[in-house]
C-alpha positions in Angstrom: 31.5 -19.2 -11.6 34.3 -17.7 -9.6 33.0 -14.3 -10.5 29.8 -14.8 -8.6 29.7 -13.3 -5.1 29.0 -14.6 -1.7 26.7 -12.8 0.8 28.3 -11.7 4.1 26.3 -14.4 5.9 27.7 -17.1 3.6 31.2 -15.8 4.1 30.7 -15.8 7.9 29.5 -19.4 8.0 32.4 -20.5 5.8 34.9 -18.8 8.1 33.2 -20.3 11.2 33.5 -23.8 9.8 37.2 -23.4 9.0 37.8 -22.1 12.5 36.1 -25.1 14.0 38.1 -27.4 11.7 41.3 -25.8 13.0 40.2 -26.4 16.6 39.3 -30.0 15.8 42.7 -30.6 14.2 44.4 -29.6 17.5 42.0 -31.1 20.1 38.5 -32.7 19.9 36.7 -31.5 23.0 33.0 -31.8 23.7 32.6 -28.0 23.3 34.1 -28.2 19.8 31.8 -31.1 18.9 28.8 -29.3 20.3 29.8 -26.2 18.2 29.7 -28.3 15.0 26.3 -29.8 16.0 24.9 -26.3 16.7 26.1 -25.0 13.4 24.6 -28.0 11.6 21.2 -27.4 13.3 21.3 -23.7 12.3 22.1 -24.5 8.7 19.3 -27.1 8.6 16.7 -24.6 9.8 17.9 -22.0 7.4 17.8 -24.5 4.5 14.3 -25.6 5.4 13.1 -21.9 5.3 14.8 -21.3 1.9 13.3 -24.5 0.5 9.8 -23.4 1.5 10.4 -20.0 -0.1 11.6 -21.6 -3.3 8.5 -23.8 -3.4 6.3 -20.8 -3.1 8.1 -19.1 -6.0 7.6 -22.1 -8.3 3.9 -22.5 -7.3 3.1 -18.8 -7.8 4.8 -18.6 -11.2 3.2 -21.8 -12.4 -0.3 -20.7 -11.3 0.0 -17.2 -12.7 2.5 -16.4 -15.4 2.7 -19.9 -16.9 -1.1 -20.3 -17.0 -1.8 -16.8 -18.3 1.1 -16.3 -20.6 2.4 -19.8 -21.5 4.1 -19.0 -24.8 6.1 -16.1 -23.2 6.8 -17.8 -19.9 7.6 -21.4 -20.8 11.2 -20.8 -21.9 12.1 -19.2 -18.6 10.1 -21.9 -16.7 12.1 -24.6 -18.6 15.4 -23.0 -17.6 14.4 -22.8 -14.0 13.3 -26.5 -14.1 16.8 -27.5 -15.4 18.4 -25.7 -12.4 15.9 -27.3 -10.1 16.7 -30.8 -11.4 20.5 -30.3 -11.1 20.1 -29.0 -7.5 17.8 -31.9 -6.5 20.2 -34.4 -8.0 23.1 -33.0 -6.0 21.0 -32.8 -2.8 19.9 -36.4 -3.2 23.6 -37.5 -3.5 24.5 -35.6 -0.3 21.5 -37.2 1.5 22.8 -40.6 0.4 26.2 -39.9 1.9 24.6 -38.8 5.2 22.5 -42.0 5.3 25.7 -44.1 4.8 27.5 -42.2 7.6 24.6 -42.5 9.9 24.4 -46.2 9.3 28.1 -46.8 10.0 28.2 -44.7 13.2 25.1 -46.4 14.8 22.5 -43.8 14.0 21.2 -40.8 15.8 21.6 -40.4 19.6 18.5 -38.5 20.7 19.8 -38.1 24.3 22.9 -36.3 22.9 21.0 -34.6 20.1 23.8 -35.9 17.8 25.0 -39.0 16.1 26.6 -41.9 18.0 30.3 -41.8 17.9 30.3 -38.2 16.7 33.9 -37.8 17.6 35.0 -40.7 15.4 37.7 -39.7 12.9 37.9 -42.9 10.9 34.4 -43.1 9.3 34.6 -39.9 7.3 38.0 -40.4 5.5 37.1 -44.1 4.8 33.8 -43.2 3.1 34.8 -39.9 1.5 38.5 -40.4 0.7 39.1 -44.1 0.5 35.9 -44.9 -1.4 36.3 -41.6 -3.4 32.8 -40.3 -2.6 34.3 -36.9 -2.0 35.7 -36.9 -5.6 32.2 -37.7 -6.9 30.7 -35.0 -4.7 33.2 -32.4 -6.0 32.5 -33.4 -9.6 28.7 -33.1 -9.1 29.1 -29.7 -7.4 31.2 -28.4 -10.3 28.7 -29.9 -12.8 25.8 -28.3 -11.0 27.6 -24.9 -11.1 28.0 -25.4 -14.9 24.4 -26.1 -15.4 23.4 -23.1 -13.4 25.7 -20.9 -15.5 24.3 -22.2 -18.7 20.8 -21.2 -17.6 21.5 -17.8 -16.1 21.5 -14.8 -18.5 25.1 -13.6 -18.7 24.1 -10.0 -17.9 22.7 -11.2 -14.5 25.7 -13.3 -13.3 27.6 -10.5 -11.7 24.6 -9.5 -9.6 24.1 -13.1 -8.2 25.7 -14.0 -4.9 26.5 -17.7 -5.0 28.8 -19.6 -2.7 28.4 -23.1 -4.0 31.9 -24.3 -5.0 34.5 -27.0 -4.4 37.7 -25.2 -5.1 41.0 -26.2 -3.5 42.1 -24.0 -0.7 45.1 -21.7 -1.2 48.6 -23.1 -0.3 49.5 -22.7 3.4 53.2 -22.6 4.3 54.0 -24.1 0.9 51.7 -27.1 1.5 48.8 -27.8 -0.9 45.6 -29.4 0.3 42.7 -30.6 -1.8 39.1 -29.6 -1.1 38.4 -33.3 -0.4 41.1 -33.6 2.2 40.2 -30.2 3.9 36.6 -31.2 4.6 36.7 -35.0 4.7 40.3 -36.1 5.2 42.3 -37.5 8.1 41.4 -36.1 11.5 38.0 -34.8 10.6 35.4 -35.9 13.2 32.1 -37.4 12.0 30.0 -34.5 13.3 32.3 -32.0 11.3 31.6 -34.0 8.1 27.8 -33.8 8.7 28.3 -30.0 9.2 30.3 -29.8 5.9 27.6 -31.7 4.0 24.8 -29.6 5.5 26.6 -26.4 4.6 26.9 -27.6 1.0 23.1 -28.2 1.1 22.5 -24.7 2.5 24.7 -23.1 -0.2 22.9 -25.2 -2.8 19.4 -24.0 -1.8 20.6 -20.4 -1.5 22.0 -20.7 -5.0 18.8 -22.1 -6.3 16.8 -19.3 -4.7 18.9 -16.5 -6.1 19.1 -18.1 -9.6 15.4 -19.0 -9.9 14.4 -15.5 -8.8 16.7 -14.1 -11.5 15.5 -16.4 -14.2 11.8 -16.1 -13.6 12.0 -12.4 -12.9 13.4 -11.9 -16.4 9.9 -12.7 -17.9 8.7 -9.2 -17.2 11.9 -7.6 -18.5 12.1 -9.7 -21.7 12.3 -7.9 -25.0 10.0 -9.6 -27.4 9.8 -9.1 -31.2 6.2 -8.1 -31.7 4.4 -9.9 -34.5 0.8 -9.5 -33.3 -1.0 -6.1 -33.4 -4.1 -4.7 -31.9 -5.8 -1.4 -32.8 -6.6 0.8 -29.8 -8.9 3.8 -29.4 -8.5 5.9 -26.3 -10.6 8.9 -25.6 -10.0 11.3 -22.7 -13.7 11.1 -21.8 -16.9 9.5 -23.1 -19.0 12.1 -21.3 -19.3 15.5 -23.1 -21.7 18.4 -23.2 -23.5 19.9 -26.1 -21.2 22.4 -27.7 -18.0 20.5 -26.8 -15.8 18.4 -29.1 -15.4 14.7 -28.7 -11.7 13.6 -29.2 -10.1 10.2 -29.3 -6.6 8.7 -30.2 -6.6 5.6 -32.5 -3.2 3.8 -32.8 -1.4 0.5 -32.7 -0.1 -1.0 -29.5 3.1 -2.0 -31.3 5.5 0.6 -32.5 6.4 0.5 -36.2 8.7 2.3 -38.6 5.8 2.3 -41.1 3.3 5.0 -40.5 -0.2 3.4 -40.5 -3.4 4.7 -42.1 -6.3 5.2 -39.8 -9.9 5.4 -40.8 -13.2 6.0 -39.0 -16.4 5.6 -41.0 -14.4 5.5 -44.2 -12.8 8.9 -43.4 -9.0 9.0 -43.2 -7.7 10.6 -40.0 -4.8 12.9 -39.7 -1.8 11.2 -38.1 0.2 12.7 -35.2 3.2 10.7 -33.8 1.8 7.5 -35.2 -1.7 8.1 -33.8 -4.9 8.9 -35.7 -6.7 11.9 -34.4 -10.5 11.5 -34.4 -12.6 14.6 -33.7 -16.3 15.1 -34.2 -18.5 18.0 -33.0 -21.3 17.2 -30.6 -24.3 19.1 -32.0 -27.1 17.2 -30.3 -27.9 14.8 -27.4 -27.7 11.0 -27.8 -25.6 7.9 -27.7 -23.0 7.4 -30.4 -20.8 4.5 -31.6 -17.8 4.2 -33.9 -15.1 1.8 -34.9 -11.5 2.7 -36.0 -9.6 0.8 -38.7 -5.8 0.8 -38.8 -4.0 -0.3 -42.0 -0.3 -1.2 -41.9 2.2 -2.8 -44.2 3.4 -6.1 -42.7 6.9 -7.5 -42.8 5.9 -9.6 -45.8 5.0 -6.4 -47.7 1.2 -7.1 -47.6 -1.3 -4.7 -46.2 -3.0 -5.7 -43.0 -6.0 -4.2 -41.3 -6.8 -4.1 -37.6 -10.0 -2.8 -36.1 -10.7 -1.3 -32.7 -13.4 -2.6 -30.4 -16.7 -0.6 -30.7 -16.3 2.7 -29.0 -19.3 4.5 -27.3 -19.9 8.0 -26.0 -22.9 10.0 -24.9 -23.7 13.6 -25.5 -25.9 15.3 -22.8 -27.2 18.7 -22.0 -25.1 20.8 -19.7 -25.8 20.2 -16.0 -24.5 21.4 -12.7 -24.1 19.9 -9.2 -24.3 22.3 -6.2 -23.9 20.5 -2.9 -24.0 22.1 0.6 -21.1 20.6 2.6 -22.9 20.5 5.9 -26.8 20.7 5.5 -29.4 21.4 2.9 -29.9 24.9 4.1 -27.9 28.1 4.6 -27.8 29.6 8.1 -27.5 33.3 8.9 -24.4 34.6 10.5 -22.1 31.7 9.8 -19.9 30.4 6.9 -21.8 27.9 4.8 -19.3 25.7 2.8 -20.5 24.8 -0.7 -19.0 22.6 -3.4 -19.9 23.3 -7.0 -19.0 21.0 -9.9 -20.2 20.4 -13.4 -19.5 17.2 -15.4 -17.1 17.9 -18.2 -16.3 21.5 -17.1 -13.1 22.4 -15.2 -13.7 23.7 -11.7 -11.6 26.8 -12.3 -13.9 27.9 -15.1 -17.1 27.9 -13.0 -18.7 31.3 -12.1 -21.4 31.0 -9.4 -23.7 33.9 -8.8 -25.7 34.2 -5.5 -29.2 35.6 -5.9 -30.6 36.6 -2.6 -29.8 38.4 0.7 -26.1 37.3 1.0 -22.8 36.7 -0.7 -20.8 33.8 -2.2 -17.0 33.8 -2.3 -14.3 31.3 -3.3 -12.9 29.5 -6.3 -12.0 26.2 -8.0 -15.3 24.5 -6.9 -15.0 25.4 -3.2 -17.1 28.4 -1.9 -18.4 30.1 1.2 -22.0 31.4 1.4 -23.1 34.0 4.0 -26.8 35.0 4.2 -28.3 37.9 6.1 -32.0 37.2 5.8 -34.2 34.1 6.2 -36.3 33.0 3.2 -35.1 31.5 -0.2 -32.1 32.1 -2.4 -30.6 30.6 -5.6 -27.2 30.0 -7.0 -26.7 30.2 -10.7 -23.6 28.7 -12.3 -21.9 29.7 -15.6 -19.1 27.6 -17.0 -16.7 27.6 -20.0 -17.6 24.4 -21.9 -15.2 25.4 -24.7 -12.4 28.0 -24.8 -13.9 31.4 -24.9 -17.5 30.1 -24.7 -19.5 30.5 -21.4 -22.8 28.7 -20.9 -25.4 28.9 -18.1 -25.1 25.4 -16.6 -27.9 25.5 -14.1 -29.6 27.2 -11.1 -30.2 25.6 -7.6 -32.6 26.9 -4.9 -31.8 26.9 -1.2 -33.6 27.8 2.1 -32.1 30.4 4.3 -32.8 30.1 8.0 -31.8 31.7 11.3 -29.6 29.7 13.6 -31.3 27.2 16.0 -31.8 28.2 19.6 -28.9 27.0 21.7 -29.0 25.4 25.2 -27.6 27.1 28.3 -25.1 25.1 30.2 -23.4 25.4 33.6 -20.3 23.4 34.1 -20.9 21.8 30.7 -24.3 20.4 31.7 -27.9 21.5 31.1 -29.3 20.5 34.6 -29.6 17.5 36.9 -27.6 16.4 39.9 -24.1 17.7 40.4 -21.6 17.3 43.2 -21.5 20.3 45.5 -17.7 20.7 45.0 -18.2 20.8 41.2 -20.9 23.5 41.4 -18.7 25.7 43.5 -15.9 25.5 40.9 -18.0 27.0 38.1 -18.1 30.8 37.4 -20.1 31.3 34.2 -22.9 30.2 31.9 -22.3 29.1 28.4 -24.6 28.4 25.4 -24.1 26.3 22.3 -26.1 24.3 19.8 -25.8 20.5 20.3 -24.8 18.4 17.3 -24.5 21.4 15.0 -22.1 21.3 12.0 -21.3 25.0 12.0 -19.0 27.1 14.3 -21.7 29.3 15.9 -20.6 31.2 19.0 -23.4 32.5 21.3 -23.0 35.1 24.1 -25.2 35.1 27.1 -26.1 38.6 28.1 -28.6 38.1 30.9 -29.8 35.6 33.5 -31.4 35.3 36.9 -30.0 32.9 39.6 -32.2 31.3 42.3 -30.4 29.6 45.2 -32.8 27.5 47.2 -31.2 25.9 50.3 -33.3 23.4 52.3 -35.8 25.0 54.6 -34.4 28.5 53.8 -35.9 31.4 51.8 -34.5 31.4 48.3 -31.8 33.9 47.3 -32.3 35.7 44.0 -29.6 37.3 41.9 -29.6 38.9 38.5 -26.8 39.9 36.0 -26.4 41.2 32.5 -23.4 39.0 31.8 -22.6 35.3 31.4 -20.2 35.5 34.4 -21.3 35.0 38.0 -21.3 38.2 40.1 -19.4 38.1 43.4 -22.7 37.8 45.3 -23.7 34.8 43.1 -20.3 33.2 43.7 -20.5 33.7 47.4 -24.0 32.2 47.6 -22.9 29.1 45.6 -19.8 28.7 47.7 -22.1 28.3 50.8 -24.4 25.7 49.3 -24.8 22.3 51.0 -26.2 19.0 49.6 -29.8 19.3 48.7 -29.5 22.9 47.5 -31.2 23.8 44.2 -29.7 26.2 41.7 -32.1 27.5 39.1 -31.0 29.7 36.2 -33.9 31.5 34.5 -34.6 34.5 32.3 -31.6 33.5 30.2 -31.0 35.6 27.1 -28.2 35.1 24.5 -27.2 36.6 21.1 -25.7 34.6 18.3 -23.5 35.5 15.2 -26.7 36.3 13.3 -27.4 39.2 15.7 -30.7 37.7 17.0 -31.3 37.9 20.8 -32.9 34.7 22.0 -34.6 33.5 25.2 -33.1 30.2 26.3 -34.8 27.5 28.4 -34.1 27.6 32.1 -31.8 25.0 33.7 -32.0 23.5 37.2 -29.3 21.8 39.3 -29.5 19.9 42.6 -26.3 19.7 44.7 -25.4 16.3 46.1 
């Protein structure tokens, strides 16, 4: 597995460990020992996270793919389980070594967050080299790699990034060192051995994660020799109009070099690209059913038949849907958006006609209606149900009304108490229709202003505009709290051209 690649993170951890070993070989300081311990804790946390992720992968596959597609999924599941067993066996052996080391050093020292006698350099070589547990460990690592290789698809190996190995390091200054001596030989402190073992466990779980994802992921990419067939009928729509033609494709889900025969109601269908073409003219309303039969020559030379599920379609009279986008009326002087659609008819083939005082413009189902007179109007819609054949799809009646009367506002309000300062800052009246869905602009063209200060005769002003005159502005600038401003005889003209009388509005300065 030397061709399998390591991730940058795995390379970094390996380099860091070798650097720490180099430092330990020269001088064992508390900082070096702490660095080994910190690296061990980091690797343990990372391994726990990966283990949880692997468990989720197994559980999800077992609950879904293995349950729903057991015949197809089980070979991949079995391969993943063989990898899992090899990984767990190696991990169990490493945990056994750790247990023996912990026992010989006196256990874990919680005050130091490390093992007792962590700087000891005799325990590791005695257990690992003298008792040859490092040899056994190396053999198990290589055997685990072999099992992994046997269960990974050869085409996927180059894409896997696996760092699990026990290769001897390269010669340094002509001196050859074995893998066992490098990580567990003379001069290796106990805490460094724990780090080395933990790194192997981390590499082991990372390897398992990458390999299992690759194996189980191949289920959806697998090429399977099809030996089961199902006849399928697919119609573009089951809702058609009188005068239209019902169409459906009838074919096998599996491709075959043998062109099948397809029948509906005993009638053989024409074949196009391996699909039977079923067409029947819809001459009257009603619900209709049919079943397709596909005949194909099997691999043993015998003829086999496969039937579709019962297919249903409905033939109805032409209909049309006309929906006003804002309200159920058309208002004079404004754009009234209208959507027009007809089931089974393309929007671009619809031709609406407005019958009344007004016009309709637009295309592709989206139109604008403008009316010039109150009363009633209708929209008739023609449509092309088949190429070159237009049909009247329907007619809808609407009410046409003048716009509602707006409300006059001064400073955005229609009366009530308002601060004196706020009143002085206003210079015009406005008018609009509250909670109205259309953009309807009104212009005020007359109003009378009464300024009633406390215990003073009222001042009366009049204008033929919506803007305050200079006299009005001067009077308002001189008001004091308690002054009443009354706007009366208000007239406004809307986009429909109708001049309306608006309700008066009254303000009290405070």
